[in-house]
All heavy atoms as an XYZ file, in Angstrom:
972
protein
N      94.198     70.820    102.590
C      94.595     71.771    103.581
C      94.877     73.092    102.989
O      95.515     73.205    101.940
C      95.834     71.233    104.323
C      96.312     72.067    105.426
S      97.565     71.238    106.330
C      98.047     72.520    107.448
N      94.439     74.203    103.612
C      94.665     75.551    103.117
C      96.106     75.956    103.228
O      96.741     75.736    104.279
C      93.742     76.500    103.891
O      92.408     76.094    103.762
C      93.891     77.932    103.325
N      96.636     76.541    102.153
C      97.989     77.052    102.172
C      98.162     78.201    103.165
O      97.251     79.035    103.379
C      98.390     77.570    100.827
C      99.730     78.044    100.690
C     100.139     78.521     99.304
O      99.664     77.879     98.321
O     100.841     79.497     99.185
N      99.300     78.262    103.887
C      99.583     79.295    104.848
C     100.862     79.988    104.455
O     101.935     79.313    104.331
C      99.718     78.662    106.187
C     100.035     79.596    107.362
C     100.241     78.740    108.609
N     100.590     79.560    109.771
C     101.806     79.926    110.080
N     102.775     79.561    109.341
N     102.024     80.677    111.152
N     100.844     81.253    104.207
C     102.013     82.025    103.745
C     102.299     83.169    104.737
O     101.432     83.980    105.024
C     101.782     82.611    102.354
O     101.369     81.561    101.409
C     102.992     83.345    101.754
N     103.553     83.257    105.097
C     103.961     84.336    106.034
C     104.207     85.564    105.187
O     104.881     85.478    104.128
C     105.207     83.954    106.788
C     105.787     85.178    107.617
C     104.960     82.785    107.711
N     103.705     86.768    105.593
C     103.858     87.989    104.944
C     104.783     88.863    105.771
O     104.593     88.947    106.976
C     102.510     88.724    104.777
C     101.474     87.860    104.110
C     102.701     90.087    103.993
C     101.798     87.343    102.717
N     105.794     89.445    105.102
C     106.768     90.284    105.751
C     107.172     91.404    104.871
O     107.385     91.211    103.679
C     107.952     89.404    106.161
O     108.873     90.177    106.852
N     107.285     92.580    105.436
C     107.720     93.768    104.642
C     108.546     94.712    105.540
O     108.317     94.846    106.716
C     106.568     94.489    104.056
O     106.983     95.649    103.297
C     105.575     95.013    105.072
N     109.507     95.330    104.917
C     110.292     96.418    105.557
C     109.462     97.695    105.662
O     109.848     98.571    106.402
C     111.594     96.714    104.877
C     112.558     95.532    104.742
C     113.113     95.096    106.138
O     113.313     95.993    106.949
O     113.370     93.929    106.363
N     108.397     97.806    104.982
C     107.510     98.983    104.933
C     106.687     99.182    106.223
O     106.012    100.179    106.356
N     106.722     98.195    107.103
C     106.009     98.308    108.386
C     106.986     97.857    109.477
O     107.948     97.183    109.233
C     104.761     97.419    108.376
N     106.599     98.209    110.673
C     107.437     97.814    111.818
C     107.630     96.367    111.926
O     106.621     95.557    111.750
C     106.839     98.375    113.101
N     108.833     95.921    112.135
C     109.143     94.466    112.264
C     108.934     93.981    113.696
O     109.334     94.671    114.650
C     110.575     94.158    111.881
C     111.023     94.747    110.550
C     110.481     93.988    109.419
N     111.180     92.684    109.410
C     111.108     91.813    108.401
N     110.418     92.184    107.329
N     111.656     90.704    108.426
N     108.235     92.902    113.898
C     107.942     92.464    115.278
C     109.268     92.007    115.968
O     110.138     91.424    115.400
C     107.013     91.284    115.076
C     106.877     91.005    113.665
C     107.626     92.059    112.923
N     109.364     92.370    117.270
C     110.457     91.924    118.073
C     110.067     90.729    118.957
O     110.876     90.137    119.650
C     110.968     93.021    118.993
O     109.947     93.487    119.838
N     108.777     90.372    118.848
C     108.226     89.226    119.604
C     107.952     88.104    118.637
O     107.953     88.316    117.405
C     106.987     89.696    120.369
C     107.193     90.785    121.369
C     105.902     91.341    121.922
C     108.125     90.268    122.514
N     107.678     86.964    119.149
C     107.456     85.775    118.233
C     106.107     85.718    117.528
O     105.196     84.970    117.904
C     107.628     84.619    119.154
C     107.238     85.071    120.523
C     107.686     86.498    120.589
N     105.905     86.552    116.524
C     104.715     86.551    115.657
C     105.106     87.091    114.320
O     106.056     87.841    114.185
C     103.515     87.284    116.300
C     103.728     88.728    116.506
C     103.401     89.638    115.469
C     104.157     89.262    117.702
C     103.612     91.027    115.661
C     104.361     90.633    117.897
C     104.049     91.474    116.882
O     104.202     92.826    117.040
N     104.277     86.791    113.313
C     104.508     87.315    111.914
C     103.710     88.627    111.780
O     102.672     88.788    112.381
C     104.014     86.289    110.972
O     104.709     85.067    111.036
N     104.158     89.442    110.817
C     103.394     90.671    110.542
C     101.989     90.260    110.054
O     101.024     90.903    110.420
C     104.148     91.481    109.412
C     105.336     92.195    109.962
C     106.052     92.970    108.859
O     106.282     92.399    107.784
N     106.521     94.135    109.165
N     101.968     89.285    109.217
C     100.651     88.807    108.743
C     100.823     87.336    108.158
O     101.901     86.911    107.880
C     100.168     89.648    107.559
N      99.646     86.713    108.056
C      99.575     85.350    107.506
C      98.454     85.416    106.421
O      97.360     85.926    106.684
C      99.229     84.289    108.536
C     100.293     84.202    109.586
C      98.955     82.954    107.863
C     101.663     83.639    109.166
N      98.792     84.846    105.225
C      97.749     84.719    104.191
C      97.357     83.209    104.255
O      98.208     82.356    104.269
C      98.252     85.022    102.835
C      97.216     84.772    101.822
C      97.593     85.094    100.400
N      96.610     84.622     99.457
C      96.747     84.705     98.164
N      97.829     85.168     97.599
N      95.760     84.269     97.405
N      96.073     83.041    104.356
C      95.463     81.652    104.332
C      94.306     81.702    103.442
O      93.300     82.445    103.652
C      95.051     81.275    105.795
O      94.576     79.992    105.778
N      94.374     80.968    102.380
C      93.319     80.966    101.388
C      93.194     82.376    100.800
O      94.117     82.944    100.362
N      91.992     82.892    100.791
C      91.719     84.180    100.216
C      91.678     85.371    101.246
O      91.167     86.400    100.980
C      90.399     84.213     99.420
C      90.465     83.289     98.247
N      91.280     83.526     97.143
C      89.861     82.099     97.962
C      91.137     82.573     96.282
N      90.295     81.666     96.727
N      92.224     85.036    102.399
C      92.218     86.089    103.531
C      93.623     86.316    103.993
O      94.454     85.405    103.992
C      91.346     85.631    104.667
C      89.872     85.471    104.461
C      89.169     84.872    105.665
C      89.279     86.815    104.083
N      93.833     87.567    104.429
C      95.104     87.984    105.012
C      94.838     88.470    106.391
O      93.968     89.317    106.613
C      95.858     89.120    104.211
C      97.093     89.546    104.880
C      96.172     88.595    102.809
N      95.553     87.912    107.398
C      95.334     88.227    108.822
C      96.569     89.030    109.253
O      97.631     88.493    109.430
C      95.174     86.935    109.647
C      94.017     86.105    109.234
C      94.206     85.194    108.173
C      92.848     86.249    109.817
C      93.109     84.405    107.761
C      91.702     85.456    109.422
C      91.908     84.523    108.390
N      96.354     90.330    109.444
C      97.457     91.226    109.873
C      97.437     91.249    111.395
O      96.462     91.516    112.026
C      97.228     92.668    109.320
C      98.390     93.566    109.894
C      97.261     92.669    107.828
N      98.631     90.947    111.982
C      98.796     90.978    113.422
C      98.511     92.344    113.968
O      98.639     93.355    113.221
C     100.150     90.557    113.789
N      98.104     92.478    115.182
C      97.834     93.761    115.816
C      98.989     94.695    115.626
O     100.096     94.340    115.995
N      98.746     95.878    115.063
C      99.771     96.818    114.807
C      99.716     97.979    115.832
O      98.621     98.445    116.131
C      99.666     97.401    113.444
C      99.862     96.396    112.277
C     101.210     95.809    112.310
O     102.208     96.536    112.164
N     101.314     94.498    112.492
N     100.890     98.394    116.382
C     100.915     99.571    117.178
C     101.654    100.655    116.385
O     102.161    100.363    115.281
C     101.585     99.299    118.581
C     100.710     98.282    119.381
C     103.010     98.810    118.451
N     101.744    101.834    116.909
C     102.299    102.965    116.195
C     103.814    103.075    116.202
O     104.452    104.003    116.571
C     101.712    104.209    116.714
N     104.425    101.940    115.746
C     105.898    101.885    115.646
C     106.360    102.356    114.280
O     105.859    101.857    113.226
C     106.413    100.478    115.919
O     105.913    100.049    117.181
C     107.875    100.469    115.918
N     107.263    103.310    114.251
C     107.827    103.803    112.963
C     108.759    102.748    112.396
O     109.618    102.226    113.095
C     108.611    105.056    113.247
C     109.107    105.653    112.010
O     109.981    105.039    111.307
O     108.759    106.846    111.617
N     108.478    102.316    111.124
C     109.274    101.186    110.552
C     110.765    101.633    110.343
O     111.607    100.740    110.245
C     108.583    100.901    109.215
C     107.791    102.124    108.930
C     107.461    102.763    110.219
N     111.064    102.923    110.256
C     112.438    103.362    110.045
C     113.243    103.394    111.341
O     114.336    102.838    111.423
C     112.437    104.710    109.363
C     113.847    105.239    109.184
C     111.776    104.648    107.960
N     112.651    103.941    112.393
C     113.362    104.136    113.609
C     113.165    103.007    114.607
O     113.916    102.781    115.517
C     112.952    105.476    114.354
O     111.534    105.289    114.742
C     113.057    106.650    113.491
N     112.008    102.253    114.407
C     111.664    101.130    115.354
C     111.116    101.678    116.663
O     111.007    100.873    117.614
N     110.877    102.906    116.696
C     110.328    103.580    117.927
C     108.886    103.854    117.832
O     108.356    104.162    116.746
C     111.040    104.838    118.265
C     112.520    104.594    118.637
C     113.229    105.955    118.789
N     114.678    105.772    118.976
C     115.245    105.838    120.168
N     114.560    106.110    121.262
N     116.511    105.617    120.295
N     108.187    103.870    118.965
C     106.780    104.249    119.023
C     106.725    105.719    118.706
O     107.455    106.546    119.169
C     106.236    103.968    120.470
C     104.757    104.118    120.676
C     104.014    103.032    119.863
C     104.412    104.046    122.119
N     105.801    106.131    117.774
C     105.665    107.553    117.443
C     105.083    108.333    118.603
O     104.223    107.842    119.341
C     104.806    107.741    116.162
C     105.420    107.054    114.942
C     103.367    107.278    116.368
N     105.572    109.538    118.771
C     105.012    110.444    119.754
C     103.736    110.975    119.194
O     103.472    110.995    117.989
C     105.982    111.601    120.025
C     107.194    111.121    120.729
O     107.100    110.185    121.570
O     108.224    111.713    120.535
N     102.864    111.426    120.049
C     101.646    112.064    119.569
C     100.371    111.511    120.180
O     100.466    110.571    121.004
N      99.321    112.135    119.861
C      98.022    111.800    120.329
C      97.504    110.529    119.657
O      98.174    109.913    118.842
C      97.020    112.955    120.259
C      96.805    113.350    118.796
O      97.233    112.677    117.832
O      96.180    114.394    118.591
N      96.281    110.139    120.010
C      95.704    108.897    119.426
C      95.477    109.080    117.911
O      95.579    108.093    117.217
C      94.344    108.537    120.108
C      93.274    109.517    119.721
C      93.965    107.115    119.852
N      95.242    110.279    117.433
C      95.140    110.440    115.995
C      96.399    110.149    115.251
O      96.433    109.371    114.288
C      94.679    111.888    115.581
C      93.284    112.193    115.954
C      92.969    113.630    115.500
C      91.616    114.005    115.850
N      91.319    115.440    115.427
N      97.494    110.638    115.729
C      98.889    110.360    115.170
C      99.157    108.911    115.229
O      99.656    108.339    114.210
C      99.920    111.199    115.813
N      98.857    108.227    116.366
C      99.143    106.854    116.449
C      98.244    106.020    115.549
O      98.695    105.079    114.973
C      99.033    106.433    117.974
C     100.266    106.900    118.754
C     100.522    106.085    119.959
O      99.777    105.086    120.261
N     101.442    106.505    120.820
N      97.010    106.366    115.473
C      96.079    105.679    114.597
C      96.532    105.705    113.144
O      96.557    104.685    112.445
C      94.644    106.198    114.737
O      94.248    106.017    116.166
C      93.721    105.417    113.839
N      96.982    106.887    112.697
C      97.489    107.005    111.340
C      98.665    106.119    111.116
O      98.793    105.423    110.102
C      97.820    108.479    111.032
C      96.578    109.334    110.930
C      96.954    110.767    110.610
N      95.742    111.637    110.653
C      95.488    112.545    111.597
N      96.364    112.747    112.587
N      94.413    113.233    111.597
N      99.643    106.085    112.055
C     100.814    105.273    111.871
C     100.462    103.783    111.892
O     100.963    102.998    111.028
C     101.845    105.518    112.945
C     103.095    104.690    113.012
C     104.058    105.094    111.924
N     103.906    104.268    110.738
C     104.343    104.606    109.577
N     104.944    105.707    109.331
N     104.191    103.757    108.600
N      99.559    103.400    112.745
C      99.112    102.031    112.847
C      98.523    101.585    111.502
O      98.830    100.532    110.924
C      98.034    101.838    113.974
C      97.291    100.480    113.784
C      98.719    101.902    115.337
N      97.660    102.405    110.949
C      96.947    102.072    109.686
C      97.885    102.179    108.478
O      97.733    101.410    107.499
C      95.673    102.853    109.481
C      94.585    102.429    110.459
C      93.420    103.412    110.466
C      94.118    101.024    110.165
N      98.914    103.013    108.557
C      99.930    103.062    107.515
C     100.737    101.777    107.545
O     101.081    101.142    106.488
C     100.866    104.228    107.638
C     100.132    105.536    107.242
C     100.820    106.849    107.726
O     101.922    106.731    108.359
O     100.292    107.926    107.467
N     101.070    101.263    108.739
C     101.761     99.961    108.858
C     100.872     98.820    108.277
O     101.398     98.026    107.516
C     102.119     99.695    110.362
C     103.235    100.539    110.842
O     103.944    101.164    110.107
N     103.392    100.544    112.160
N      99.598     98.839    108.673
C      98.725     97.775    108.152
C      98.663     97.827    106.651
O      98.638     96.814    105.961
C      97.354     97.903    108.822
N      98.542     99.062    106.088
C      98.443     99.277    104.636
C      99.669     98.631    103.978
O      99.553     97.881    102.969
C      98.324    100.726    104.278
C      98.363    100.969    102.771
C      98.437    102.432    102.433
N      97.142    103.048    102.647
C      96.904    104.293    103.024
N      97.965    105.073    103.332
N      95.707    104.767    103.200
N     100.890     98.925    104.467
C     102.101     98.403    103.917
C     102.148     96.867    103.952
O     102.568     96.182    102.912
C     103.328     98.949    104.613
N     101.717     96.269    105.022
C     101.663     94.826    105.133
C     100.662     94.269    104.130
O     101.002     93.283    103.448
C     101.367     94.372    106.545
C     102.484     94.799    107.510
C     101.069     92.906    106.683
C     102.151     94.773    108.960
N      99.473     94.837    104.069
C      98.500     94.325    103.126
C      98.951     94.442    101.662
O      98.719     93.495    100.833
C      97.107     95.049    103.322
C      96.421     94.657    104.629
C      95.248     95.585    104.830
C      95.980     93.223    104.561
N      99.605     95.532    101.364
C     100.128     95.714     99.982
C     101.198     94.709     99.685
O     101.266     94.115     98.603
C     100.624     97.150     99.770
C      99.473     98.110     99.684
C      99.896     99.568     99.612
O     101.120     99.869     99.707
O      99.011    100.419     99.502
N     102.056     94.353    100.650
C     103.074     93.329    100.552
C     102.414     91.912    100.230
O     102.999     91.105     99.595
C     103.941     93.238    101.684
N     101.227     91.760    100.780
C     100.484     90.536    100.613
C      99.727     90.461     99.294
O      99.183     89.460     98.890
C      99.508     90.287    101.780
N      99.629     91.651     98.585
C      98.897     91.666     97.374
C      97.447     92.135     97.477
O      96.633     91.998     96.524
N      97.127     92.759     98.559
C      95.741     93.333     98.805
C      95.877     94.734     99.313
O      96.885     95.399     99.183
C      94.935     92.306     99.649
O      93.556     92.818     99.602
C      95.422     92.224    101.081
N      94.783     95.239     99.943
C      94.787     96.588    100.401
C      93.788     96.789    101.530
O      93.008     95.997    101.848
C      94.385     97.535     99.259
O      93.023     97.267     98.886
N      93.874     97.946    102.143
C      92.929     98.377    103.200
C      91.505     98.420    102.630
O      90.547     98.115    103.344
C      93.250     99.723    103.781
C      94.349     99.779    104.844
C      94.642    101.193    105.291
C      94.033     98.921    106.100
N      91.399     98.792    101.360
C      90.046     98.843    100.746
C      89.344     97.451    100.739
O      88.103     97.391    100.626
C      90.134     99.411     99.323
C      90.507    100.832     99.233
C      92.042    101.083     99.493
O      92.863    100.227     99.293
O      92.313    102.225     99.955
N      90.144     96.372    100.843
C      89.557     95.073    100.861
C      89.433     94.468    102.285
O      89.183     93.309    102.447
C      90.368     94.128    100.002
C      90.313     94.607     98.484
C      90.928     93.658     97.510
N      90.268     92.391     97.562
C      89.169     92.029     96.926
N      88.524     92.875     96.205
N      88.695     90.824     96.974
N      89.653     95.345    103.289
C      89.534     94.928    104.743
C      88.058     94.494    104.934
O      87.168     95.201    104.580
C      89.935     96.036    105.639
N      87.884     93.390    105.615
C      86.584     92.884    105.974
C      86.291     93.024    107.466
O      85.157     93.028    107.879
C      86.386     91.422    105.516
C      86.378     91.342    103.944
C      87.367     90.500    106.108
N      87.386     93.101    108.302
C      87.163     93.250    109.727
C      88.395     93.893    110.355
O      89.484     93.615    109.960
C      86.989     91.912    110.349
C      86.764     91.934    111.820
C      86.788     90.587    112.519
O      87.526     89.655    112.149
O      85.985     90.434    113.466
N      88.121     94.741    111.378
C      89.218     95.264    112.201
C      88.895     95.019    113.670
O      87.680     95.042    114.047
C      89.473     96.730    111.993
O      88.372     97.516    112.301
C      89.943     97.063    110.586
N      89.873     94.788    114.460
C      89.750     94.633    115.880
C      90.575     95.731    116.479
O      91.835     95.715    116.321
C      90.122     93.308    116.379
C      90.082     93.007    117.895
C      88.691     93.315    118.473
C      90.496     91.637    118.204
N      90.016     96.735    117.158
C      90.721     97.951    117.596
C      90.791     97.937    119.132
O      89.735     97.718    119.816
C      90.036     99.178    117.063
S      89.837     99.167    115.248
N      91.905     98.347    119.650
C      92.119     98.427    121.091
C      92.649     99.847    121.381
O      93.456    100.386    120.751
C      93.208     97.475    121.550
C      92.964     96.015    121.191
C      93.474     95.431    120.064
C      92.134     95.234    122.040
C      93.254     94.155    119.774
C      91.875     93.931    121.711
C      92.434     93.361    120.560
N      91.939    100.508    122.320
C      92.314    101.833    122.787
C      92.723    101.770    124.236
O      92.130    101.013    125.032
C      91.143    102.824    122.676
C      90.592    103.038    121.253
C      89.345    103.913    121.371
C      91.666    103.665    120.397
N      93.739    102.560    124.617
C      94.177    102.590    126.065
C      93.226    103.512    126.921
O      93.286    103.412    128.145
C      95.602    103.075    126.162
O      95.711    104.411    125.810
N      92.486    104.395    126.243
C      91.631    105.352    126.960
C      90.354    105.539    126.193
O      90.329    106.037    125.084
C      92.415    106.676    127.086
C      91.726    107.681    127.961
O      90.491    107.565    128.267
O      92.368    108.631    128.395
N      89.246    105.273    126.827
C      87.931    105.430    126.203
C      87.638    106.882    125.823
O      86.906    107.120    124.869
N      88.273    107.837    126.375
C      88.120    109.236    126.095
C      88.682    109.586    124.706
O      88.301    110.610    124.170
C      88.757    110.132    127.168
N      89.513    108.724    124.190
C      90.140    108.871    122.892
C      89.194    108.406    121.738
O      89.567    108.530    120.560
C      91.454    108.170    122.760
C      92.586    108.824    123.463
O      92.482    110.004    123.738
O      93.564    108.105    123.784
N      88.063    107.882    122.036
C      87.210    107.205    121.015
C      86.840    108.150    119.863
O      86.970    107.767    118.735
C      85.925    106.640    121.713
C      85.096    105.795    120.786
C      85.521    104.507    120.426
C      83.840    106.197    120.411
C      84.815    103.751    119.607
C      83.054    105.417    119.583
C      83.547    104.178    119.161
N      86.385    109.327    120.119
C      86.017    110.231    119.067
C      87.216    110.637    118.191
O      87.075    110.660    116.974
C      85.341    111.477    119.657
C      83.912    111.183    120.173
O      83.361    110.163    119.812
O      83.409    111.986    120.994
N      88.259    111.000    118.818
C      89.545    111.350    118.021
C      90.024    110.125    117.193
O      90.464    110.295    116.060
C      90.610    111.802    119.030
N      89.970    108.989    117.802
C      90.386    107.734    117.149
C      89.500    107.545    115.874
O      90.019    107.333    114.789
C      90.225    106.555    118.012
C      90.153    105.206    117.306
C      91.273    104.608    116.752
C      88.911    104.598    117.180
C      91.179    103.411    116.121
C      88.846    103.351    116.483
C      90.001    102.767    115.968
N      88.253    107.767    115.993
C      87.293    107.621    114.875
C      87.581    108.638    113.778
O      87.469    108.316    112.600
C      85.808    107.776    115.362
C      85.301    106.400    115.852
O      85.488    105.384    115.281
N      84.715    106.479    117.012
N      87.944    109.859    114.113
C      88.322    110.843    113.107
C      89.470    110.335    112.233
O      89.455    110.406    110.999
C      88.709    112.190    113.782
C      87.524    112.928    114.289
C      87.957    114.268    114.941
O      88.853    114.908    114.398
O      87.448    114.639    116.010
N      90.530    109.828    112.865
C      91.713    109.424    112.183
C      91.369    108.082    111.353
O      91.779    107.949    110.211
C      92.911    109.138    112.999
N      90.652    107.187    111.992
C      90.266    105.931    111.369
C      89.481    106.181    110.070
O      89.713    105.539    109.084
C      89.406    105.090    112.364
C      89.002    103.723    111.980
C      89.847    102.671    112.282
C      87.834    103.480    111.323
C      89.481    101.350    111.910
C      87.444    102.209    110.971
C      88.247    101.168    111.232
O      87.919     99.849    110.907
N      88.553    107.148    110.121
C      87.665    107.460    109.005
C      88.525    107.917    107.791
O      88.091    107.726    106.689
C      86.696    108.537    109.415
C      85.522    108.723    108.461
C      84.493    109.699    109.001
N      83.652    108.984    109.947
C      83.627    109.309    111.251
N      84.305    110.311    111.774
N      82.828    108.644    112.095
N      89.667    108.550    108.037
C      90.559    108.935    106.878
C      90.967    107.731    106.053
O      91.131    107.871    104.844
C      91.791    109.619    107.418
C      91.560    110.930    108.090
C      92.785    111.459    108.840
O      93.921    111.036    108.519
O      92.655    112.343    109.687
N      91.124    106.612    106.613
C      91.532    105.365    105.920
C      90.411    104.566    105.424
O      90.550    103.726    104.514
C      92.486    104.547    106.914
C      93.740    105.173    107.116
C      93.844    106.133    108.126
C      94.883    104.813    106.412
C      95.129    106.800    108.396
C      96.070    105.423    106.715
C      96.228    106.392    107.633
N      89.202    104.737    105.983
C      87.994    104.028    105.593
C      86.891    105.008    105.358
O      85.899    105.072    106.166
C      87.642    102.956    106.659
C      88.672    101.960    106.919
C      89.407    102.041    108.085
C      88.933    100.952    105.976
C      90.368    101.053    108.370
C      89.925    100.018    106.253
C      90.646    100.029    107.430
N      86.951    105.871    104.369
C      85.946    106.959    104.176
C      84.563    106.463    103.800
O      83.559    107.158    104.039
C      86.595    107.823    103.089
C      87.473    106.893    102.334
C      87.988    105.962    103.336
N      84.481    105.323    103.154
C      83.117    104.811    102.858
C      83.196    103.254    102.909
O      84.263    102.627    102.734
C      82.730    105.214    101.428
O      83.642    104.710    100.455
N      82.041    102.641    103.183
C      82.011    101.206    103.315
C      83.087    100.600    104.205
O      83.806     99.695    103.714
C      81.956    100.603    101.952
C      80.839    101.061    101.036
O      79.754    101.275    101.630
O      81.033    101.259     99.796
N      83.214    101.060    105.413
C      84.329    100.536    106.288
C      84.065     99.060    106.619
O      82.925     98.563    106.529
C      84.223    101.409    107.526
C      82.822    101.887    107.538
C      82.402    102.022    106.102
N      85.130     98.413    107.074
C      84.995     97.032    107.420
C      84.169     96.876    108.761
O      84.032     97.854    109.447
C      86.447     96.524    107.661
C      87.225     97.748    107.938
C      86.549     98.909    107.218
N      83.743     95.665    109.055
C      83.122     95.381    110.325
C      84.176     95.664    111.372
O      85.422     95.478    111.131
C      82.716     93.926    110.373
N      83.813     96.129    112.506
C      84.788     96.586    113.555
C      84.342     96.323    114.925
O      83.117     96.477    115.283
C      85.099     98.054    113.377
C      86.114     98.590    114.257
C      86.366    100.070    114.068
N      85.621    100.814    115.065
C      85.556    102.125    115.160
N      86.185    102.866    114.221
N      84.949    102.742    116.117
N      85.308     95.941    115.815
C      84.987     95.893    117.229
C      86.110     96.754    117.864
O      87.266     96.726    117.462
C      85.192     94.457    117.736
O      84.246     93.614    117.124
C      85.006     94.361    119.300
N      85.704     97.605    118.822
C      86.675     98.470    119.522
C      86.460     98.284    121.026
O      85.358     98.348    121.570
C      86.443     99.919    119.158
O      86.440    100.092    117.782
C      87.468    100.884    119.808
N      87.601     98.018    121.664
C      87.589     97.784    123.153
C      88.663     98.641    123.838
O      89.634     98.996    123.205
C      87.737     96.343    123.542
C      86.565     95.468    123.053
C      89.018     95.744    122.993
N      88.450     98.935    125.078
C      89.388     99.664    125.886
C      90.169     98.630    126.652
O      89.605     97.766    127.316
C      88.694    100.705    126.783
C      89.751    101.369    127.734
C      87.987    101.695    125.960
N      91.540     98.764    126.672
C      92.398     97.779    127.297
C      93.553     98.481    128.022
O      93.802     99.675    127.882
C      92.993     96.770    126.248
C      91.902     95.985    125.569
C      93.897     97.447    125.278
N      94.342     97.697    128.674
C      95.587     98.152    129.278
C      96.721     97.515    128.540
O      96.746     96.241    128.443
C      95.613     97.691    130.777
O      96.923     98.051    131.349
N      97.578     98.312    127.996
C      98.701     97.739    127.200
C      99.901     97.493    128.114
O     100.138     98.235    129.126
C      99.124     98.770    126.136
C      98.112     98.855    124.985
C      97.409    100.043    124.852
C      97.928     97.861    124.089
C      96.481    100.161    123.796
C      96.981     98.007    123.078
C      96.280     99.118    122.902
N     100.689     96.422    127.849
C     101.850     96.122    128.625
C     103.012     97.085    128.453
O     103.924     97.181    129.302
C     102.223     94.765    128.221
C     101.729     94.604    126.790
C     100.461     95.464    126.773
N     102.998     97.902    127.331
C     104.105     98.846    127.106
C     103.558    100.262    127.205
O     102.598    100.595    126.566
C     104.641     98.530    125.701
C     105.977     99.203    125.382
C     106.608     98.614    124.147
N     106.682     99.673    123.200
C     106.746     99.534    121.881
N     106.643     98.323    121.354
N     106.839    100.570    121.091
N     104.221    101.141    127.951
C     103.812    102.502    128.102
C     103.832    103.219    126.843
O     104.665    102.988    125.994
C     104.690    103.102    129.183
C     105.760    102.082    129.446
C     105.436    100.877    128.730
N     102.901    104.169    126.657
C     102.859    105.038    125.493
C     101.984    104.574    124.387
O     101.633    105.363    123.503
N     101.585    103.336    124.357
C     100.742    102.779    123.319
C      99.306    103.315    123.564
O      98.802    103.061    124.720
C     100.783    101.312    123.218
C     102.210    100.797    122.855
C      99.766    100.769    122.231
C     102.350     99.304    122.906
N      98.725    103.917    122.573
C      97.400    104.452    122.759
C      96.344    103.625    121.886
O      95.169    103.632    122.173
C      97.325    105.917    122.329
C      98.203    106.791    123.134
C      98.157    108.263    122.778
N      96.927    108.826    123.122
C      96.673    109.459    124.311
N      97.607    109.534    125.202
N      95.512    109.945    124.567
N      96.874    102.955    120.875
C      95.962    102.200    119.950
C      96.717    100.995    119.340
O      97.900    101.117    119.104
C      95.420    103.157    118.900
C      96.510    103.731    118.053
C      94.342    102.442    118.025
N      95.950     99.963    119.170
C      96.418     98.765    118.398
C      95.324     98.306    117.523
O      94.101     98.371    117.910
C      96.851     97.680    119.359
C      97.355     96.437    118.627
C      97.928     95.347    119.557
O      98.166     95.594    120.747
O      98.031     94.181    119.072
N      95.586     97.980    116.277
C      94.591     97.508    115.343
C      94.993     96.250    114.651
O      96.171     96.156    114.123
C      94.281     98.548    114.315
C      93.800     99.857    115.005
C      93.164     98.069    113.360
C      93.584    101.032    114.043
N      94.141     95.232    114.624
C      94.345     94.030    113.821
C      93.353     94.072    112.621
O      92.216     94.584    112.786
C      93.957     92.802    114.631
C      94.217     91.512    113.962
C      93.528     90.325    114.675
N      92.197     90.308    114.233
C      91.395     89.294    114.468
N      91.800     88.246    115.089
N      90.167     89.306    113.998
N      93.839     93.640    111.461
C      93.023     93.736    110.245
C      92.973     92.396    109.634
O      93.959     91.705    109.503
C      93.672     94.777    109.267
C      92.849     94.845    107.959
C      93.890     96.142    109.880
N      91.826     92.098    109.105
C      91.598     90.880    108.251
C      91.090     91.467    106.890
O      90.157     92.213    106.887
C      90.557     89.924    108.797
C      90.399     88.731    107.845
C      90.947     89.411    110.134
N      91.760     91.084    105.760
C      91.422     91.517    104.453
C      91.293     90.416    103.502
O      92.013     89.383    103.648
C      92.422     92.561    103.933
N      90.500     90.569    102.500
C      90.322     89.622    101.392
C      91.333     89.933    100.292
O      91.780     91.022    100.093
C      88.873     89.714    100.845
N      91.765     88.826     99.615
C      92.630     89.017     98.415
C      91.694     89.360     97.269
O      90.534     89.043     97.207
C      93.327     87.701     98.165
C      94.362     87.295     99.149
S      95.704     88.447     99.303
C      96.450     88.353     97.677
N      92.303     90.065     96.271
C      91.484     90.448     95.069
C      91.054     89.197     94.266
O      91.643     88.173     94.390
C      92.425     91.248     94.230
C      93.655     91.537     95.057
C      93.634     90.570     96.237
């Protein structure tokens, strides 16, 4: 049976719902969908989709680093946007974190249950 390890860090927003920030199983780390919550204040960051995308990926980066890996080792992302009109701006901010050889990605437009959320991203990364 593959080992399952819960990953948790103060460097990213702590979940208030019943899920872990990430789970490491074998040579993969599965980061739960991250929204743009500031880990210090616990509040959703104000701003456009670019600002929220940056905060989301900074949270994911902190979780992956706590697990012993990095965004550079991401193999897949699943991205959710609240507004399809934000797609180009989202891609500009996303590209800052994945400038070359980005992971496989799926992006869909959804309705979030909490107002103000513009983007959520789930990441799967390989261990070194």
